C-alpha positions as CSV (number, residue, x, y, z in Angstrom):
1,M,-61.2,-7.4,-49.3
2,V,-59.0,-10.3,-48.3
3,V,-55.3,-10.1,-47.3
4,T,-53.8,-13.6,-47.6
5,F,-50.8,-13.1,-45.3
6,S,-50.3,-12.0,-41.7
7,P,-48.6,-8.5,-41.7
8,P,-45.0,-9.0,-40.6
9,S,-45.0,-5.8,-38.5
10,P,-47.5,-3.3,-37.1
11,D,-46.4,-0.6,-39.5
12,V,-47.3,-2.9,-42.5
13,A,-50.7,-3.6,-40.9
14,A,-51.2,0.2,-40.3
15,A,-50.3,1.0,-43.9
16,I,-52.9,-1.4,-45.2
17,S,-55.6,-0.3,-42.8
18,Q,-55.0,3.4,-43.4
19,R,-55.7,3.0,-47.1
20,L,-58.4,0.3,-47.1
21,Q,-60.2,0.1,-43.8
22,A,-62.6,3.0,-44.6
23,E,-63.3,1.7,-48.1
24,T,-63.9,-2.0,-47.6
25,N,-64.3,-4.8,-45.0
26,L,-60.8,-5.8,-44.4
27,V,-60.2,-9.5,-43.6
28,Y,-56.9,-11.3,-42.9
29,L,-57.2,-14.9,-44.2
30,P,-54.8,-16.5,-41.7
31,E,-57.0,-15.2,-38.8
32,L,-60.1,-17.0,-40.1
33,P,-61.0,-20.6,-39.3
34,E,-60.2,-22.9,-42.2
35,S,-63.9,-23.5,-42.7
36,E,-64.5,-19.8,-43.4
37,R,-61.6,-19.1,-45.7
38,G,-63.1,-20.3,-48.9
39,G,-66.2,-18.2,-48.4
40,A,-64.1,-15.1,-47.7
41,L,-62.1,-15.6,-50.8
42,S,-65.1,-16.1,-53.1
43,A,-66.8,-13.0,-51.6
44,A,-63.8,-10.7,-51.9
45,E,-63.8,-7.9,-54.4
46,A,-60.0,-7.7,-54.2
47,I,-57.2,-9.7,-52.7
48,L,-53.8,-8.5,-51.4
49,A,-51.2,-11.3,-51.5
50,W,-47.5,-11.5,-50.8
51,N,-46.7,-15.0,-52.2
52,L,-49.9,-16.1,-53.7
53,G,-48.7,-19.6,-54.7
54,A,-47.8,-20.4,-51.1
55,E,-50.6,-18.6,-49.4
56,L,-53.3,-20.2,-51.5
57,A,-51.6,-23.6,-52.0
58,D,-54.9,-25.3,-51.3
59,E,-56.6,-26.1,-54.7
60,G,-59.9,-25.5,-53.1
61,H,-59.0,-21.9,-52.2
62,L,-57.8,-21.3,-55.8
63,R,-61.2,-22.5,-57.1
64,Q,-62.9,-19.8,-55.0
65,L,-61.3,-17.1,-57.1
66,G,-62.7,-15.8,-60.3
67,S,-64.9,-12.8,-59.5
68,Q,-62.3,-10.5,-58.0
69,R,-61.7,-7.1,-59.5
70,L,-58.0,-7.5,-58.7
71,I,-55.4,-9.7,-57.1
72,Q,-52.7,-7.2,-56.0
73,L,-49.3,-8.5,-55.1
74,L,-47.1,-7.0,-52.3
75,S,-44.1,-8.3,-54.2
76,A,-42.6,-6.7,-57.3
77,G,-42.2,-10.1,-59.0
78,A,-45.0,-12.2,-60.2
79,D,-43.1,-15.4,-60.9
80,H,-44.6,-17.1,-57.9
81,V,-48.2,-16.8,-59.0
82,P,-49.8,-20.1,-60.2
83,F,-51.2,-18.6,-63.4
84,D,-51.8,-22.1,-64.8
85,R,-54.3,-22.7,-62.0
86,L,-55.7,-19.2,-61.6
87,P,-59.0,-18.4,-63.4
88,E,-58.2,-16.5,-66.5
89,G,-60.6,-13.6,-65.8
90,V,-58.9,-12.4,-62.7
91,P,-56.5,-9.5,-63.3
92,V,-53.2,-9.6,-61.3
93,A,-51.1,-6.5,-60.6
94,S,-47.5,-6.6,-59.4
95,N,-46.0,-4.0,-57.0
96,A,-43.4,-2.9,-59.5
97,G,-41.2,-0.1,-58.4
98,A,-42.2,-0.3,-54.8
99,Y,-38.7,-1.3,-53.7
100,A,-36.7,0.6,-56.2
101,E,-34.7,3.1,-54.1
102,P,-33.3,0.7,-51.4
103,M,-32.6,-1.9,-54.0
104,A,-30.7,0.6,-56.1
105,E,-28.6,1.5,-53.1
106,H,-27.8,-2.2,-52.6
107,V,-26.8,-2.5,-56.3
108,L,-24.4,0.4,-56.0
109,A,-23.0,-0.9,-52.7
110,M,-22.3,-4.4,-54.2
111,A,-20.8,-2.9,-57.4
112,L,-18.6,-0.6,-55.4
113,A,-17.5,-3.4,-53.0
114,L,-16.3,-5.5,-56.0
115,A,-14.8,-2.6,-57.9
116,K,-12.8,-1.7,-54.8
117,R,-12.0,-5.4,-54.2
118,L,-13.2,-5.2,-50.6
119,P,-14.0,-8.9,-50.2
120,Q,-10.6,-9.9,-51.7
121,N,-8.6,-7.4,-49.7
122,H,-10.5,-8.3,-46.5
123,A,-9.7,-12.0,-47.0
124,A,-6.0,-11.2,-47.8
125,L,-5.7,-9.1,-44.7
126,S,-7.1,-11.9,-42.6
127,R,-4.4,-14.1,-44.0
128,G,-1.7,-11.6,-43.0
129,E,-1.3,-10.3,-46.6
130,F,-1.0,-6.6,-47.2
131,D,-1.6,-6.2,-50.9
132,Q,-1.2,-2.6,-52.1
133,Q,-0.1,-3.6,-55.6
134,T,-3.3,-4.9,-57.1
135,P,-5.2,-1.9,-58.4
136,T,-8.9,-1.3,-57.7
137,R,-11.3,0.3,-60.1
138,A,-13.3,3.6,-60.3
139,I,-16.9,3.7,-61.2
140,A,-16.4,7.0,-63.1
141,G,-15.9,6.3,-66.8
142,T,-17.4,2.8,-66.7
143,L,-20.3,1.6,-68.8
144,V,-23.1,0.1,-66.8
145,G,-25.5,-2.2,-68.6
146,V,-28.9,-2.4,-66.9
147,L,-31.1,-5.3,-68.0
148,G,-34.6,-4.2,-66.9
149,F,-35.1,-0.5,-66.9
150,G,-38.1,-0.3,-64.7
151,G,-38.1,1.3,-61.2
152,I,-35.0,-0.6,-59.9
153,G,-33.1,-0.1,-63.1
154,Q,-33.9,3.6,-63.3
155,A,-33.0,4.2,-59.7
156,S,-29.7,2.3,-60.1
157,A,-28.9,4.3,-63.3
158,R,-29.4,7.6,-61.4
159,L,-26.9,6.5,-58.7
160,F,-24.3,5.3,-61.2
161,R,-24.6,8.4,-63.3
162,A,-24.0,10.5,-60.2
163,L,-20.6,8.8,-59.9
164,G,-19.7,9.5,-63.5
165,A,-20.7,6.2,-65.2
166,S,-22.5,5.9,-68.5
167,V,-25.6,3.7,-68.7
168,W,-26.9,1.4,-71.4
169,G,-30.5,0.5,-70.5
170,V,-32.4,-2.5,-71.8
171,N,-36.2,-2.7,-71.7
172,R,-39.1,-3.9,-73.9
173,S,-39.4,-0.8,-76.0
174,G,-35.8,0.4,-76.3
175,R,-37.1,4.0,-76.3
176,A,-34.8,6.8,-75.2
177,H,-34.8,7.6,-71.5
178,E,-33.3,10.6,-69.7
179,L,-31.5,8.4,-67.3
180,A,-29.7,6.3,-70.0
181,D,-27.1,7.3,-72.5
182,R,-28.4,4.5,-74.7
183,M,-31.4,2.2,-74.8
184,S,-32.0,-1.1,-76.4
185,T,-34.2,-4.2,-76.2
186,L,-33.2,-7.7,-75.3
187,E,-32.8,-8.4,-79.0
188,D,-29.6,-6.3,-78.8
189,L,-28.2,-8.2,-75.8
190,D,-25.2,-9.4,-77.7
191,A,-24.2,-5.8,-78.4
192,V,-24.8,-4.7,-74.8
193,L,-22.7,-7.4,-73.0
194,P,-19.3,-6.9,-74.6
195,G,-19.3,-3.2,-73.7
196,A,-20.5,-3.4,-70.1
197,D,-18.0,-3.0,-67.3
198,I,-20.9,-3.6,-64.8
199,L,-24.0,-5.6,-65.7
200,V,-27.0,-5.1,-63.4
201,I,-29.9,-7.6,-63.7
202,S,-33.2,-6.2,-62.6
203,L,-35.5,-8.0,-65.0
204,P,-38.7,-9.9,-64.0
205,L,-38.4,-13.7,-64.2
206,T,-40.6,-14.8,-67.1
207,R,-40.5,-17.5,-69.7
208,A,-38.4,-15.2,-71.9
209,T,-35.8,-14.3,-69.2
210,R,-35.3,-17.7,-67.5
211,E,-31.6,-18.6,-67.9
212,L,-31.2,-15.6,-70.2
213,I,-27.6,-15.3,-69.0
214,G,-25.8,-18.6,-69.8
215,R,-22.3,-19.7,-70.9
216,R,-22.4,-17.9,-74.2
217,E,-23.7,-14.6,-72.7
218,L,-21.1,-14.7,-69.9
219,S,-18.4,-15.3,-72.5
220,L,-19.4,-12.1,-74.2
221,L,-18.7,-10.0,-71.1
222,K,-15.3,-8.4,-70.4
223,A,-12.8,-10.5,-68.6
224,D,-13.0,-8.2,-65.6
225,A,-16.7,-7.3,-65.7
226,I,-18.9,-7.1,-62.6
227,L,-22.3,-8.8,-62.6
228,V,-24.9,-7.7,-60.0
229,N,-28.1,-9.7,-59.8
230,V,-30.9,-8.3,-57.6
231,A,-33.7,-9.8,-59.7
232,R,-34.3,-13.6,-59.7
233,A,-31.5,-16.1,-59.6
234,A,-33.0,-18.3,-62.3
235,I,-32.3,-15.5,-64.9
236,V,-28.7,-16.7,-64.7
237,D,-27.6,-20.3,-65.3
238,E,-26.2,-21.4,-61.9
239,D,-23.6,-23.8,-63.3
240,A,-22.5,-21.5,-66.0
241,L,-21.9,-18.6,-63.6
242,Y,-19.9,-20.7,-61.1
243,E,-17.7,-22.1,-63.8
244,H,-17.2,-18.7,-65.4
245,L,-16.2,-17.2,-62.0
246,E,-13.9,-20.1,-61.3
247,R,-12.1,-19.9,-64.7
248,N,-11.9,-16.0,-64.7
249,P,-10.7,-14.7,-61.4
250,A,-10.8,-11.1,-62.7
251,F,-14.5,-11.4,-63.2
252,S,-16.7,-11.0,-60.2
253,A,-20.4,-11.4,-59.3
254,A,-22.7,-9.9,-56.6
255,I,-25.7,-12.2,-55.9
256,D,-28.7,-11.1,-53.8
257,T,-31.1,-13.7,-55.0
258,W,-30.4,-17.4,-54.9
259,W,-31.5,-20.5,-56.8
260,Q,-32.6,-22.3,-53.6
261,E,-33.9,-20.0,-50.8
262,P,-35.4,-20.9,-47.4
263,R,-39.0,-20.0,-48.1
264,H,-41.8,-21.6,-46.1
265,G,-39.8,-24.1,-44.2
266,G,-37.2,-24.8,-46.9
267,S,-33.5,-24.3,-46.6
268,F,-30.8,-22.2,-48.3
269,A,-28.3,-24.1,-50.4
270,T,-26.1,-23.7,-53.4
271,R,-25.3,-26.6,-55.7
272,R,-21.9,-25.2,-56.4
273,P,-19.5,-23.8,-53.8
274,F,-19.8,-20.1,-54.6
275,F,-18.6,-19.0,-51.2
276,Q,-15.3,-20.6,-51.7
277,L,-14.6,-18.2,-54.6
278,P,-12.9,-14.9,-53.7
279,N,-14.7,-13.1,-56.5
280,V,-18.2,-13.6,-55.2
281,L,-20.1,-11.3,-52.9
282,G,-23.5,-12.5,-51.6
283,S,-26.4,-11.1,-49.6
284,P,-29.5,-13.0,-48.3
285,H,-32.1,-11.6,-50.7
286,N,-32.5,-8.5,-48.5
287,S,-31.7,-5.7,-51.0
288,A,-35.2,-4.3,-50.5
289,L,-35.6,-4.7,-46.8
290,T,-34.6,-1.3,-45.3
291,E,-36.6,0.1,-42.4
292,G,-40.1,1.2,-43.4
293,T,-39.8,-0.2,-47.0
294,L,-42.4,-2.9,-46.6
295,A,-44.9,-0.5,-45.0
296,A,-44.4,1.9,-47.9
297,A,-44.8,-1.0,-50.4
298,A,-48.0,-2.1,-48.6
299,G,-49.4,1.4,-48.8
300,R,-48.6,1.5,-52.5
301,A,-50.3,-1.8,-53.2
302,A,-53.4,-0.7,-51.2
303,K,-53.6,2.4,-53.3
304,N,-53.7,0.3,-56.5
305,I,-56.5,-1.8,-55.0
306,L,-58.5,1.4,-54.5
307,R,-58.0,2.2,-58.2
308,A,-59.7,-1.1,-59.0
309,L,-62.5,-0.6,-56.5
310,H,-63.1,2.9,-57.9
311,D,-63.1,1.6,-61.5
312,E,-59.9,3.6,-62.2
313,P,-57.0,2.4,-64.4
314,V,-54.9,-0.1,-62.4
315,Q,-51.1,0.1,-62.6
316,H,-48.6,-2.7,-63.3
317,L,-51.1,-5.3,-64.6
318,V,-49.3,-8.6,-65.3
319,D,-49.5,-10.3,-68.7
320,R,-50.0,-13.9,-67.7
321,A,-48.9,-15.1,-71.1
322,E,-45.4,-14.2,-70.1
323,Y,-45.5,-16.8,-67.3
324,V,-47.8,-19.7,-68.3
């Protein structure tokens, strides 16, 4: 069993060891000499990865894969996996739902901040303006459209409904769900958008969802709608969103995931000056990172690996056809 990343904290390492140490020989790839890494990968029955594309950037390492029972991701998203270079026979499982509760809290916090105009009022006060005339908004009575009704979407729906909002969920099946007043599929997106006071994006980034929300879709939203994206930035067209925010000051957006993030030595940047707009609220892709969350997610991922090793049904298998 190979872990392709160094645990970011002792509690993450403990969560992995607690589940797997007694069941398999646990090897951390970064701790091995380069000359031994290929052999460890080829011999591994299962692999636990965080960002597989970066951790196994070496083509030689990718060629060592093919006989594993499972590649398990610590991340909920699978858009970073190089499926086009990965042997077809290797199953990949995401860690879907592992971060749902803290991310739902973040979604609600961002939506409340914009509904209550906290960024705008803070900026006005800093300029010496005491604006008591511009009304804020209540969550009660609003309709929240949730694109992606998996773990994050359901946890978000639960919090919004507790405040008196109605929920229109969107997923693959469109089947009724106890946490939604109405359910649809993405084929009904044009019906969902005009009714939503708040639009929450919690979809995976796939071929079908890349730039799903563009100029036309933004134009269908209410003039004073609130958009909250905790999924992947590329689901929304960056230029279209900036221009819509600039033209429609009553519209607002909360963005947790960005088009260019500082991963593996890169830098954070926006092509458009989002932070000059008063109707934007940003966070540094940290909606999932509450204390203990990564350790719990690691334990959950390890449990799924045990299912594979015990020939039990594995959860959250990824359909690579959605990505290649």
